[in-house]
C-alpha positions in Angstrom: 14.5 -44.5 32.2 10.5 -44.7 33.7 10.0 -41.0 32.5 11.7 -37.5 31.3 11.1 -34.2 31.7 9.6 -33.6 28.2 6.9 -36.7 28.8 3.2 -34.9 28.6 1.1 -35.4 31.3 -1.8 -37.4 30.6 -5.1 -35.7 32.1 -7.0 -39.2 32.3 -3.9 -40.4 34.0 -3.9 -42.7 37.6 -4.2 -39.5 39.9 -6.7 -37.3 37.5 -8.7 -35.5 39.5 -6.7 -35.4 42.7 -4.6 -32.9 44.6 -1.3 -33.7 46.0 0.7 -32.0 48.4 4.6 -32.6 48.0 7.2 -30.9 50.7 10.7 -30.8 49.6 9.5 -30.4 46.3 12.6 -28.4 45.0 16.1 -29.8 44.6 19.7 -28.5 46.1 21.2 -29.5 42.3 20.3 -30.1 38.7 19.0 -33.9 38.4 16.4 -36.1 39.9 15.8 -35.6 43.6 12.8 -37.2 45.4 11.0 -34.1 46.2 11.0 -32.8 42.1 10.6 -36.9 41.1 7.5 -37.1 42.5 5.8 -33.5 41.7 7.1 -34.7 38.4 5.4 -38.1 38.3 2.2 -36.7 39.6 1.5 -33.9 37.6 2.2 -36.5 34.2 -1.0 -38.7 36.2 -3.3 -35.8 36.1 -2.6 -34.6 39.8 -2.8 -30.5 40.4 0.6 -30.4 42.7 0.8 -27.8 45.4 4.6 -28.1 46.3 6.6 -26.5 48.6 10.1 -26.0 49.7 12.0 -23.4 52.1 14.1 -21.9 49.5 11.8 -21.3 46.7 14.6 -20.9 44.0 14.8 -24.6 44.5 11.3 -25.1 42.8 12.0 -22.9 40.0 13.0 -26.0 37.5 10.5 -28.1 39.0 8.0 -25.7 37.6 9.1 -25.4 34.4 9.7 -28.8 33.8 6.1 -29.7 34.9 4.6 -26.8 32.9 6.4 -27.8 29.8 4.7 -31.2 30.0 1.6 -29.6 30.4 0.8 -30.0 34.2 -0.4 -27.6 37.2 2.3 -26.8 39.6 1.5 -24.1 42.4 4.0 -23.6 44.9 4.5 -22.3 48.2 7.0 -21.2 50.9 7.2 -23.7 53.9 9.6 -24.5 56.6 8.3 -28.2 57.6 9.5 -27.4 61.3 6.8 -24.9 61.8 3.6 -25.8 62.7 2.1 -22.3 61.6 4.0 -22.5 58.4 3.1 -25.8 57.9 -0.8 -24.6 58.8 -0.8 -21.5 56.4 0.6 -23.8 53.5 -1.8 -26.7 53.8 -4.6 -23.7 54.0 -3.4 -22.6 50.8 -3.4 -25.6 49.1 -7.1 -26.2 49.6 -8.0 -22.6 49.2 -6.1 -22.4 45.8 -7.3 -26.1 44.4 -9.9 -27.1 46.3 -9.5 -30.0 48.5 -6.5 -32.3 49.5 -6.0 -35.9 48.3 -2.4 -37.0 48.8 0.5 -35.8 51.1 4.3 -37.0 50.6 6.3 -36.2 53.6 9.6 -35.7 51.6 11.7 -33.7 53.3 15.0 -35.2 55.1 18.3 -35.1 55.8 21.6 -36.8 57.8 24.1 -35.6 59.9 27.4 -37.8 61.1 27.8 -38.7 64.0 27.2 -41.3 67.0 25.7 -40.3 70.1 29.8 -39.5 71.6 30.0 -37.2 68.6 27.2 -35.9 67.7 26.1 -32.3 69.6 22.4 -32.1 71.4 21.7 -29.0 69.0 22.6 -31.5 65.7 20.2 -34.3 67.4 17.5 -31.8 67.9 17.5 -30.2 64.6 17.5 -33.8 62.9 14.6 -34.6 64.9 13.0 -31.3 63.9 13.7 -32.3 60.4 13.1 -35.7 59.9 10.4 -36.5 62.3 8.8 -33.9 63.9 8.0 -32.5 60.1 5.9 -35.6 59.4 4.2 -35.1 62.4 3.0 -31.6 61.6 2.0 -32.0 58.2 -0.1 -34.7 59.2 -1.7 -32.8 62.0 -2.2 -30.0 59.4 -3.3 -32.6 56.6 -5.3 -35.2 58.1 -8.7 -33.1 59.3 -9.2 -32.2 55.4 -8.8 -35.7 54.7 -11.4 -36.9 57.1 -13.8 -34.3 56.2 -13.3 -35.9 52.4 -13.6 -39.5 53.8 -10.3 -40.4 52.1 -7.0 -39.7 51.2 -3.3 -41.4 51.0 0.2 -40.3 52.9 3.0 -41.2 51.7 6.0 -40.6 54.0 9.7 -40.8 52.7 12.3 -42.6 55.0 15.1 -44.4 54.5 17.2 -47.9 54.1 19.2 -46.6 57.4 16.1 -46.8 59.4 16.0 -50.2 58.4 20.0 -50.8 58.4 23.6 -50.1 58.7 24.4 -48.4 55.4 27.9 -47.6 56.0 28.4 -44.6 57.9 27.2 -43.7 61.8 24.6 -41.2 61.3 22.8 -42.2 64.6 20.1 -39.1 64.7 19.0 -40.0 61.2 18.7 -43.5 61.3 16.7 -43.2 64.4 14.3 -40.5 62.9 13.9 -42.8 59.8 12.4 -45.6 62.0 10.6 -43.4 63.4 8.5 -42.3 60.5 7.8 -45.8 59.1 6.4 -46.3 63.0 4.5 -43.2 62.5 3.3 -44.5 59.6 1.9 -47.8 60.6 0.4 -46.1 63.7 -1.6 -44.0 61.5 -2.7 -46.6 58.9 -4.2 -48.1 61.6 -6.1 -45.0 63.1 -7.5 -43.5 60.2 -8.2 -46.9 58.4 -11.6 -46.3 58.9 -12.3 -42.4 57.7 -10.8 -44.0 54.4 -7.3 -43.1 54.9 -4.4 -45.0 53.7 -0.7 -44.2 55.1 2.3 -45.8 53.3 6.0 -45.5 53.2 8.6 -45.2 50.8 11.9 -46.8 52.0 14.4 -45.6 49.3 18.4 -46.5 49.6 21.5 -45.4 48.5 20.1 -43.5 45.2 22.2 -41.3 42.8 20.5 -37.7 43.7 21.6 -33.7 43.6 22.3 -34.1 47.1 25.2 -36.9 46.3 27.5 -34.1 44.8 25.9 -31.0 46.7 26.4 -32.7 50.1 27.0 -36.2 50.4 30.6 -36.3 48.7 31.8 -33.6 51.0 30.8 -35.2 54.1 31.8 -38.9 53.4 34.6 -39.1 50.2 36.4 -35.8 51.1 34.7 -34.4 47.8 35.4 -36.9 45.9 32.1 -38.0 43.8 33.5 -41.0 42.2 34.6 -42.2 45.1 31.5 -42.1 46.7 29.3 -43.4 44.0 31.7 -46.8 43.8 31.1 -47.1 47.3 27.5 -46.7 47.1 27.2 -49.2 44.3 29.2 -51.5 45.6 26.3 -52.3 48.4 23.4 -52.6 45.7 23.4 -56.3 43.9 21.8 -54.3 41.3 24.1 -53.5 38.5 23.1 -49.6 38.4 22.2 -47.3 40.7 18.8 -45.6 41.1 17.5 -41.8 41.5 14.6 -40.0 42.5 12.5 -41.0 39.5 12.2 -44.6 41.5 11.4 -43.7 44.6 8.3 -41.3 42.5 6.9 -44.5 40.8 6.7 -46.0 44.3 5.2 -43.0 45.5 2.6 -43.2 42.6 1.3 -46.6 43.1 0.8 -45.5 46.7 -0.6 -42.7 45.7 -3.3 -44.1 42.9 -6.1 -46.1 43.5 -4.4 -49.4 42.3 -3.3 -49.5 45.8 -6.6 -49.3 47.4 -6.1 -51.9 50.0 -2.5 -50.9 50.8 -2.0 -49.3 54.3 0.6 -49.7 56.9 3.2 -50.9 54.5 6.4 -50.2 53.3 8.2 -50.3 49.8 11.5 -50.8 49.7 13.5 -49.1 46.8 17.2 -49.7 47.0 18.5 -52.3 44.5 18.0 -55.1 46.8 20.8 -53.6 49.0 18.9 -54.2 52.6 18.6 -57.9 51.9 22.5 -58.5 51.3 24.0 -60.5 54.2 27.5 -58.9 53.8 
């Protein structure tokens, strides 16, 4: 695999001297969720990472992994649907770590159903959780990046935002499509200020979310059945996990992608280009 929890930090790595703010940096279970893997990968490459989650307990294992590798990981509680909570967390990041170079918007979650079955309350919650959260974090992070005349924003979308992926989840699909277009607009708006905005579009990965939540929603709790269903859609003969998302995010965060903005990187094993 690309890395493991014991890989040491490289102080002269690709993100040396940079400060990254990562939302959803915990995990709902053991294993490589996107947020945990991104925080770990960034720390390995020399970044100081300020991780936030609405459940601080989810970041304990993330912190232990990063510190065991010799990295710096500062945590903060944050409700990404609250403008005041985000402002407080970003201010804390800048006060404690001195600046803000990279923002990763990783929070998101799906709810099943189309417009007939889905309640208005669930629709509104999905919009707040998946899309408004990205708007709010950008609102409060961008002024710091503008003052530095530099920055990189990486928003995590989903292949559900560009394709039918096997289940009716209309709000999730719509909001994840919105994340992609929001990123494109910001990329153009803030290019002259030296700020790049890009999107990672993961497909059906094997993250802790599969066991904890999705199997119960879509396969009557049968994890193996759900994994088989998901693998059947993927041309590559294996299923990726959060580490694959993290490696894509790392490229977009570091100076190697200095001429990349308004772009999307698909991390789906070829699933979205299949005809069937």
